[in-house]
C-alpha positions as CSV (number, residue, x, y, z in Angstrom):
1,X,-0.1,-0.3,0.0
2,X,2.9,2.4,0.8
3,X,4.7,1.6,-2.3
4,X,1.3,2.5,-4.1
5,X,1.1,5.7,-2.4
6,X,4.7,6.8,-2.7
7,X,4.9,7.9,-6.2
8,X,1.8,10.3,-5.7
9,X,3.7,11.8,-2.7
10,X,6.7,12.5,-4.9
11,X,4.5,13.7,-7.6
12,X,2.7,16.0,-5.1
13,X,6.1,16.9,-3.4
14,X,7.5,18.1,-7.0
15,X,4.6,20.0,-8.0
16,X,4.7,21.8,-4.6
17,X,8.4,22.4,-5.3
18,X,7.6,24.2,-8.5
19,X,5.0,26.1,-7.2
20,X,7.2,27.5,-4.3
21,X,9.7,28.5,-7.0
22,X,6.9,30.2,-8.9
23,X,6.1,32.3,-5.8
24,X,9.6,33.2,-5.0
25,X,10.1,34.3,-8.8
26,X,7.0,36.5,-8.5
27,X,8.3,38.0,-5.2
28,X,11.8,38.6,-6.7
């Protein structure tokens, strides 16, 4: 079950990181 959820967590983390990068670029 955990192995099934893990790829989704990685995808979510990557999406979150890209959103944070966008916010930083907008602030700068």
